[in-house]
N, CA, C and O atoms as a printed pandas DataFrame, in Angstrom:
     atom_number atom_name residue_name chain_id  residue_number  x_coord  y_coord  z_coord
0              1         N          MET        A               1   20.840   -6.079   14.339
1              2        CA          MET        A               1   19.306   -5.961   14.505
2              3         C          MET        A               1   19.014   -5.608   16.022
3              4         O          MET        A               1   19.696   -6.204   16.856
4              5         N          SER        A               2   18.155   -4.784   16.419
5              6        CA          SER        A               2   17.754   -4.553   17.851
6              7         C          SER        A               2   16.517   -5.334   18.123
7              8         O          SER        A               2   15.921   -5.851   17.178
8              9         N          ASP        A               3   16.117   -5.450   19.260
9             10        CA          ASP        A               3   15.019   -6.237   19.919
10            11         C          ASP        A               3   14.026   -5.000   20.427
11            12         O          ASP        A               3   14.443   -3.981   20.978
12            13         N          ILE        A               4   12.679   -5.280   20.145
13            14        CA          ILE        A               4   11.646   -4.573   20.765
14            15         C          ILE        A               4   10.852   -5.593   21.421
15            16         O          ILE        A               4   10.556   -6.628   20.825
16            17         N          SER        A               5   10.464   -5.347   22.697
17            18        CA          SER        A               5    9.509   -6.240   23.616
18            19         C          SER        A               5    8.218   -5.477   23.590
19            20         O          SER        A               5    8.203   -4.255   23.744
20            21         N          ILE        A               6    6.934   -6.321   23.361
21            22        CA          ILE        A               6    5.720   -5.636   23.522
22            23         C          ILE        A               6    4.840   -6.636   24.083
23            24         O          ILE        A               6    4.848   -7.834   23.804
24            25         N          SER        A               7    4.022   -5.995   24.961
25            26        CA          SER        A               7    3.033   -7.036   25.616
26            27         C          SER        A               7    1.520   -6.838   24.935
27            28         O          SER        A               7    1.092   -5.726   24.625
28            29         N          LEU        A               8    0.870   -7.915   24.772
29            30        CA          LEU        A               8   -0.284   -8.015   24.027
30            31         C          LEU        A               8   -1.270   -8.518   25.008
31            32         O          LEU        A               8   -0.909   -9.311   25.877
32            33         N          PRO        A               9   -2.509   -8.101   24.923
33            34        CA          PRO        A               9   -3.788   -8.601   25.590
34            35         C          PRO        A               9   -3.849  -10.151   24.959
35            36         O          PRO        A               9   -3.328  -10.471   23.891
36            37         N          GLU        A              10   -4.514  -10.946   25.748
37            38        CA          GLU        A              10   -4.696  -12.296   25.383
38            39         C          GLU        A              10   -5.463  -12.480   24.206
39            40         O          GLU        A              10   -5.216  -13.490   23.547
40            41         N          ASP        A              11   -6.288  -11.755   23.836
41            42        CA          ASP        A              11   -7.087  -11.946   22.542
42            43         C          ASP        A              11   -6.239  -11.536   21.266
43            44         O          ASP        A              11   -6.439  -12.097   20.189
44            45         N          LEU        A              12   -5.301  -10.558   21.416
45            46        CA          LEU        A              12   -4.472  -10.267   20.539
46            47         C          LEU        A              12   -3.262  -11.317   20.197
47            48         O          LEU        A              12   -2.810  -11.568   19.080
48            49         N          GLN        A              13   -2.861  -11.859   21.453
49            50        CA          GLN        A              13   -1.834  -13.011   21.428
50            51         C          GLN        A              13   -2.245  -14.213   20.627
51            52         O          GLN        A              13   -1.477  -14.932   19.988
52            53         N          VAL        A              14   -3.622  -14.355   20.742
53            54        CA          VAL        A              14   -4.339  -15.501   20.230
54            55         C          VAL        A              14   -4.363  -15.203   18.799
55            56         O          VAL        A              14   -3.966  -16.071   18.022
56            57         N          TYR        A              15   -4.849  -13.896   18.285
57            58        CA          TYR        A              15   -4.985  -13.622   16.874
58            59         C          TYR        A              15   -3.487  -13.636   16.462
59            60         O          TYR        A              15   -3.339  -14.335   15.460
60            61         N          VAL        A              16   -2.494  -13.166   16.850
61            62        CA          VAL        A              16   -1.178  -13.189   16.185
62            63         C          VAL        A              16   -0.673  -14.705   15.876
63            64         O          VAL        A              16   -0.179  -15.037   14.798
64            65         N          ASN        A              17   -0.857  -15.514   16.909
65            66        CA          ASN        A              17   -0.616  -16.797   16.843
66            67         C          ASN        A              17   -1.395  -17.570   15.553
67            68         O          ASN        A              17   -0.829  -18.384   14.822
68            69         N          GLU        A              18   -2.600  -17.214   15.440
69            70        CA          GLU        A              18   -3.313  -17.687   14.446
70            71         C          GLU        A              18   -2.828  -17.248   12.981
71            72         O          GLU        A              18   -2.847  -17.969   11.983
72            73         N          GLN        A              19   -2.389  -15.921   13.056
73            74        CA          GLN        A              19   -1.866  -15.462   11.737
74            75         C          GLN        A              19   -0.604  -16.005   11.487
75            76         O          GLN        A              19   -0.289  -16.117   10.303
76            77         N          ILE        A              20    0.256  -16.398   12.416
77            78        CA          ILE        A              20    1.586  -17.186   12.238
78            79         C          ILE        A              20    1.321  -18.378   11.751
79            80         O          ILE        A              20    1.995  -18.817   10.819
80            81         N          THR        A              21    0.486  -18.961   12.200
81            82        CA          THR        A              21    0.246  -20.420   11.625
82            83         C          THR        A              21   -0.471  -20.277   10.262
83            84         O          THR        A              21   -0.063  -20.926    9.299
84            85         N          ARG        A              22   -1.421  -19.527   10.169
85            86        CA          ARG        A              22   -2.214  -19.348    8.745
86            87         C          ARG        A              22   -1.201  -19.067    7.783
87            88         O          ARG        A              22   -1.128  -19.868    6.851
88            89         N          ALA        A              23   -0.405  -18.113    7.796
89            90        CA          ALA        A              23    0.357  -17.413    6.856
90            91         C          ALA        A              23    1.813  -18.103    6.692
91            92         O          ALA        A              23    2.596  -17.809    5.789
92            93         N          GLY        A              24    2.089  -19.180    7.823
93            94        CA          GLY        A              24    3.360  -19.781    7.664
94            95         C          GLY        A              24    4.476  -18.847    8.139
95            96         O          GLY        A              24    5.590  -18.985    7.634
96            97         N          TYR        A              25    4.309  -18.094    8.883
97            98        CA          TYR        A              25    5.560  -17.276    9.569
98            99         C          TYR        A              25    6.233  -18.229   10.546
99           100         O          TYR        A              25    5.636  -19.073   11.214
100          101         N          GLY        A              26    7.627  -17.984   10.555
101          102        CA          GLY        A              26    8.329  -18.882   11.424
102          103         C          GLY        A              26    8.224  -18.454   13.014
103          104         O          GLY        A              26    8.555  -19.230   13.910
104          105         N          SER        A              27    7.799  -17.325   13.218
105          106        CA          SER        A              27    7.835  -16.615   14.586
106          107         C          SER        A              27    6.946  -15.397   14.585
107          108         O          SER        A              27    6.416  -14.922   13.581
108          109         N          ALA        A              28    6.837  -14.928   15.863
109          110        CA          ALA        A              28    6.077  -13.658   15.969
110          111         C          ALA        A              28    6.853  -12.510   15.504
111          112         O          ALA        A              28    6.293  -11.579   14.926
112          113         N          SER        A              29    8.320  -12.528   15.760
113          114        CA          SER        A              29    9.137  -11.677   15.131
114          115         C          SER        A              29    9.127  -11.349   13.594
115          116         O          SER        A              29    9.259  -10.200   13.174
116          117         N          GLU        A              30    8.954  -12.485   12.759
117          118        CA          GLU        A              30    8.832  -12.602   11.529
118          119         C          GLU        A              30    7.553  -11.864   11.030
119          120         O          GLU        A              30    7.549  -11.086   10.076
120          121         N          TYR        A              31    6.470  -12.194   11.781
121          122        CA          TYR        A              31    5.133  -11.632   11.565
122          123         C          TYR        A              31    5.302  -10.176   11.724
123          124         O          TYR        A              31    5.188   -9.457   10.731
124          125         N          PHE        A              32    5.565   -9.677   12.882
125          126        CA          PHE        A              32    5.631   -8.286   13.209
126          127         C          PHE        A              32    6.674   -7.559   12.208
127          128         O          PHE        A              32    6.494   -6.419   11.780
128          129         N          LEU        A              33    7.557   -8.202   11.959
129          130        CA          LEU        A              33    8.594   -7.440   10.920
130          131         C          LEU        A              33    7.888   -7.242    9.608
131          132         O          LEU        A              33    8.069   -6.184    9.005
132          133         N          LYS        A              34    7.171   -8.084    9.159
133          134        CA          LYS        A              34    6.312   -7.990    7.755
134          135         C          LYS        A              34    5.231   -7.022    8.046
135          136         O          LYS        A              34    4.847   -6.348    7.090
136          137         N          LEU        A              35    4.663   -6.831    9.216
137          138        CA          LEU        A              35    3.760   -5.772    9.315
138          139         C          LEU        A              35    4.211   -4.357    9.259
139          140         O          LEU        A              35    3.550   -3.439    8.774
140          141         N          VAL        A              36    5.464   -4.246    9.830
141          142        CA          VAL        A              36    6.118   -2.959    9.739
142          143         C          VAL        A              36    6.620   -2.650    8.426
143          144         O          VAL        A              36    6.641   -1.484    8.031
144          145         N          GLU        A              37    7.065   -3.707    7.651
145          146        CA          GLU        A              37    7.429   -3.417    6.354
146          147         C          GLU        A              37    6.230   -3.002    5.438
147          148         O          GLU        A              37    6.358   -2.117    4.591
148          149         N          ARG        A              38    5.064   -3.677    5.642
149          150        CA          ARG        A              38    3.909   -3.264    4.847
150          151         C          ARG        A              38    3.448   -1.914    5.340
151          152         O          ARG        A              38    2.940   -1.151    4.518
152          153         N          ASP        A              39    3.572   -1.555    6.558
153          154        CA          ASP        A              39    3.159   -0.187    6.993
154          155         C          ASP        A              39    4.092    0.921    6.355
155          156         O          ASP        A              39    3.579    1.955    5.928
156          157         N          ARG        A              40    5.399    0.721    6.290
157          158        CA          ARG        A              40    6.237    1.719    5.569
158          159         C          ARG        A              40    5.908    1.811    4.161
159          160         O          ARG        A              40    5.918    2.911    3.609
160          161         N          GLN        A              41    5.576    0.606    3.448
161          162        CA          GLN        A              41    5.409    0.718    1.955
162          163         C          GLN        A              41    4.075    1.378    1.772
163          164         O          GLN        A              41    3.890    2.018    0.737
164          165         N          ARG        A              42    3.099    1.285    2.698
165          166        CA          ARG        A              42    1.909    2.042    2.523
166          167         C          ARG        A              42    2.089    3.484    2.573
167          168         O          ARG        A              42    1.566    4.276    1.790
168          169         N          GLY        A              43    2.937    3.806    3.637
169          170        CA          GLY        A              43    3.263    5.216    3.937
170          171         C          GLY        A              43    3.999    5.867    2.635
171          172         O          GLY        A              43    3.744    7.005    2.243
172          173         N          GLN        A              44    4.848    5.089    2.078
173          174        CA          GLN        A              44    5.486    5.678    1.023
174          175         C          GLN        A              44    4.564    5.875   -0.179
175          176         O          GLN        A              44    4.707    6.834   -0.936
176          177         N          ALA        A              45    3.480    4.820   -0.363
177          178        CA          ALA        A              45    2.782    4.742   -1.399
178          179         C          ALA        A              45    1.797    6.117   -1.143
179          180         O          ALA        A              45    1.604    6.870   -2.097
180          181         N          LYS        A              46    1.223    6.391    0.097
181          182        CA          LYS        A              46    0.568    7.451    0.263
182          183         C          LYS        A              46    1.132    8.703   -0.027
183          184         O          LYS        A              46    0.470    9.624   -0.504
184          185         N          GLU        A              47    2.546    8.791    0.290
185          186        CA          GLU        A              47    3.191    9.993   -0.029
186          187         C          GLU        A              47    3.313   10.211   -1.492
187          188         O          GLU        A              47    3.147   11.344   -1.946
188          189         N          THR        A              48    3.612    9.129   -2.319
189          190        CA          THR        A              48    3.372    9.217   -3.691
190          191         C          THR        A              48    2.309    9.610   -4.312
191          192         O          THR        A              48    2.370   10.306   -5.326
192          193         N          LEU        A              49    1.070    9.162   -3.710
193          194        CA          LEU        A              49   -0.171    9.348   -4.377
194          195         C          LEU        A              49   -0.656   10.956   -3.821
195          196         O          LEU        A              49   -1.302   11.697   -4.561
196          197         N          ASP        A              50   -0.344   11.262   -2.765
197          198        CA          ASP        A              50   -0.533   12.670   -2.200
198          199         C          ASP        A              50    0.345   13.734   -3.280
199          200         O          ASP        A              50   -0.132   14.783   -3.713
200          201         N          SER        A              51    1.492   13.304   -3.551
201          202        CA          SER        A              51    2.311   14.048   -4.296
202          203         C          SER        A              51    1.657   14.253   -5.769
203          204         O          SER        A              51    1.628   15.359   -6.308
204          205         N          LEU        A              52    1.094   12.977   -6.412
205          206        CA          LEU        A              52    0.680   13.012   -7.702
206          207         C          LEU        A              52   -0.533   13.749   -7.743
207          208         O          LEU        A              52   -0.807   14.321   -8.799
208          209         N          LEU        A              53   -1.536   13.861   -6.489
209          210        CA          LEU        A              53   -2.809   14.459   -6.423
210          211         C          LEU        A              53   -2.538   16.112   -6.503
211          212         O          LEU        A              53   -3.210   16.909   -7.158
212          213         N          LEU        A              54   -1.412   16.407   -5.688
213          214        CA          LEU        A              54   -1.307   17.941   -5.481
214          215         C          LEU        A              54   -0.640   18.326   -6.929
215          216         O          LEU        A              54   -0.837   19.468   -7.344
216          217         N          GLU        A              55    0.144   17.413   -7.714
217          218        CA          GLU        A              55    0.425   17.799   -9.024
218          219         C          GLU        A              55   -0.753   17.903   -9.963
219          220         O          GLU        A              55   -0.692   18.760  -10.845
220          221         N          GLY        A              56   -1.805   17.138   -9.877
221          222        CA          GLY        A              56   -2.849   17.148  -10.673
222          223         C          GLY        A              56   -3.696   18.402  -10.279
223          224         O          GLY        A              56   -4.368   18.963  -11.144
224          225         N          ILE        A              57   -3.681   18.768   -9.229
225          226        CA          ILE        A              57   -4.494   19.964   -8.806
226          227         C          ILE        A              57   -3.825   21.190   -9.285
227          228         O          ILE        A              57   -4.460   22.133   -9.757
228          229         N          ASP        A              58   -2.419   21.173   -9.151
229          230        CA          ASP        A              58   -1.685   22.369   -9.734
230          231         C          ASP        A              58   -1.874   22.379  -11.362
231          232         O          ASP        A              58   -2.117   23.443  -11.932
232          233         N          SER        A              59   -1.781   21.425  -11.923
233          234        CA          SER        A              59   -2.008   21.530  -13.390
234          235         C          SER        A              59   -3.557   21.843  -13.781
235          236         O          SER        A              59   -3.804   22.313  -14.892
236          237         N          LEU        A              60   -4.351   21.637  -13.065
237          238        CA          LEU        A              60   -5.680   22.251  -13.094
238          239         C          LEU        A              60   -5.686   23.722  -12.950
239          240         O          LEU        A              60   -6.231   24.493  -13.741
240          241         N          GLU        A              61   -5.090   24.029  -11.966
241          242        CA          GLU        A              61   -5.155   25.522  -11.690
242          243         C          GLU        A              61   -4.273   26.256  -12.817
243          244         O          GLU        A              61   -4.522   27.431  -13.086
244          245         N          ARG        A              62   -3.337   25.626  -13.413
245          246        CA          ARG        A              62   -2.729   26.303  -14.669
246          247         C          ARG        A              62   -3.401   25.875  -15.894
247          248         O          ARG        A              62   -2.922   26.087  -17.008
248          249         N          GLN        A              63   -4.503   25.276  -15.692
249          250        CA          GLN        A              63   -5.253   24.978  -17.016
250          251         C          GLN        A              63   -4.467   24.135  -17.925
251          252         O          GLN        A              63   -4.565   24.181  -19.151
252          253         N          ALA        A              64   -3.679   23.360  -17.262
253          254        CA          ALA        A              64   -2.802   22.330  -18.167
254          255         C          ALA        A              64   -3.242   20.858  -18.135
255          256         O          ALA        A              64   -2.608   19.987  -18.730
256          257         N          GLY        A              65   -4.334   20.617  -17.431
257          258        CA          GLY        A              65   -4.890   19.221  -17.175
258          259         C          GLY        A              65   -5.704   18.897  -18.525
259          260         O          GLY        A              65   -5.968   19.657  -19.457
260          261         N          ILE        A              66   -5.984   17.703  -18.368
261          262        CA          ILE        A              66   -6.954   17.120  -19.522
262          263         C          ILE        A              66   -8.343   16.787  -18.636
263          264         O          ILE        A              66   -8.427   16.751  -17.408
264          265         N          GLU        A              67   -9.260   16.586  -19.485
265          266        CA          GLU        A              67  -10.577   16.100  -18.925
266          267         C          GLU        A              67  -10.501   14.720  -18.967
267          268         O          GLU        A              67  -10.059   14.151  -19.966
268          269         N          ALA        A              68  -10.964   13.997  -17.786
269          270        CA          ALA        A              68  -10.981   12.463  -17.727
270          271         C          ALA        A              68  -12.302   11.876  -18.005
271          272         O          ALA        A              68  -13.002   11.474  -17.076
272          273         N          THR        A              69  -12.718   11.797  -19.353
273          274        CA          THR        A              69  -13.833   11.329  -19.841
274          275         C          THR        A              69  -13.948    9.817  -19.762
275          276         O          THR        A              69  -12.966    9.174  -19.389
276          277         N          ASP        A              70  -15.178    9.153  -20.115
277          278        CA          ASP        A              70  -15.211    7.682  -20.073
278          279         C          ASP        A              70  -14.513    7.177  -21.132
279          280         O          ASP        A              70  -14.222    5.983  -21.053
280          281         N          ASP        A              71  -14.104    7.894  -22.289
281          282        CA          ASP        A              71  -13.303    7.380  -23.262
282          283         C          ASP        A              71  -11.831    7.321  -22.845
283          284         O          ASP        A              71  -11.060    6.409  -23.142
284          285         N          TRP        A              72  -11.506    8.525  -22.041
285          286        CA          TRP        A              72  -10.232    8.627  -21.666
286          287         C          TRP        A              72   -9.732    7.525  -20.576
287          288         O          TRP        A              72   -8.553    7.195  -20.447
288          289         N          TRP        A              73  -10.809    7.014  -19.818
289          290        CA          TRP        A              73  -10.622    6.174  -18.589
290          291         C          TRP        A              73  -10.489    4.759  -19.478
291          292         O          TRP        A              73   -9.599    3.985  -19.125
292          293         N          GLU        A              74  -11.242    4.426  -20.492
293          294        CA          GLU        A              74  -11.308    3.346  -21.264
294          295         C          GLU        A              74   -9.882    3.153  -21.862
295          296         O          GLU        A              74   -9.340    2.053  -21.751
296          297         N          GLN        A              75   -9.316    4.090  -22.435
297          298        CA          GLN        A              75   -7.997    4.061  -23.014
298          299         C          GLN        A              75   -6.870    3.723  -22.007
299          300         O          GLN        A              75   -6.020    2.863  -22.238
300          301         N          GLU        A              76   -6.923    4.471  -20.857
301          302        CA          GLU        A              76   -6.137    4.254  -19.780
302          303         C          GLU        A              76   -6.316    2.726  -19.386
303          304         O          GLU        A              76   -5.293    2.088  -19.140
304          305         N          ARG        A              77   -7.435    2.159  -19.317
305          306        CA          ARG        A              77   -7.580    0.808  -18.748
306          307         C          ARG        A              77   -6.901   -0.077  -19.935
307          308         O          ARG        A              77   -6.020   -0.831  -19.522
308          309         N          ARG        A              78   -7.128   -0.118  -21.210
309          310        CA          ARG        A              78   -6.585   -0.740  -22.162
310          311         C          ARG        A              78   -5.050   -0.683  -22.100
311          312         O          ARG        A              78   -4.415   -1.738  -22.081
312          313         N          HIS        A              79   -4.484    0.405  -22.070
313          314        CA          HIS        A              79   -3.001    0.734  -21.819
314          315         C          HIS        A              79   -2.480   -0.073  -20.576
315          316         O          HIS        A              79   -1.491   -0.800  -20.677
316          317         N          LEU        A              80   -3.159    0.073  -19.428
317          318        CA          LEU        A              80   -2.524   -0.645  -18.188
318          319         C          LEU        A              80   -2.689   -2.175  -18.370
319          320         O          LEU        A              80   -1.772   -2.921  -18.029
320          321         N          THR        A              81   -3.801   -2.644  -18.885
321          322        CA          THR        A              81   -3.884   -3.976  -19.276
322          323         C          THR        A              81   -2.979   -4.736  -19.950
323          324         O          THR        A              81   -2.596   -5.870  -19.662
324          325         N          ALA        A              82   -2.574   -3.865  -21.106
325          326        CA          ALA        A              82   -1.490   -4.371  -22.111
326          327         C          ALA        A              82   -0.105   -4.257  -21.375
327          328         O          ALA        A              82    0.728   -5.149  -21.530
328          329         N          LYS        A              83    0.142   -3.200  -20.599
329          330        CA          LYS        A              83    1.381   -3.242  -19.850
330          331         C          LYS        A              83    1.606   -4.234  -19.026
331          332         O          LYS        A              83    2.695   -4.798  -18.919
332          333         N          HIS        A              84    0.464   -4.541  -18.314
333          334        CA          HIS        A              84    0.714   -5.636  -17.253
334          335         C          HIS        A              84    0.649   -7.065  -17.787
335          336         O          HIS        A              84    0.963   -7.986  -17.032
336          337         N          GLN        A              85    0.278   -7.300  -18.985
337          338        CA          GLN        A              85    0.389   -8.608  -19.668
338          339         C          GLN        A              85    1.586   -8.759  -20.267
339          340         O          GLN        A              85    1.816   -9.895  -20.682
340          341         N          ARG        A              86    2.636   -7.720  -20.475
341          342        CA          ARG        A              86    3.784   -8.092  -21.150
342          343         C          ARG        A              86    4.677   -8.820  -20.120
343          344         O          ARG        A              86    5.775   -9.262  -20.458
């Protein structure tokens, strides 16, 4: 593992120390590592969402999409709720 050194203004250092204490991190390194991991996960999730949105737009342009009515959304909600309860 490699090291990175950063300098923080005093107010951000106080904030980081508060977060370390509040969340139970063992060190600033552990806190920053978690932040970087979350940022990477968000980036990957955004790429997936962008891809799905483009796929949806493409399907509409090919007239292969479906209309998302209130009934459709309710059916989707029930399906996802049941899936997560298993």
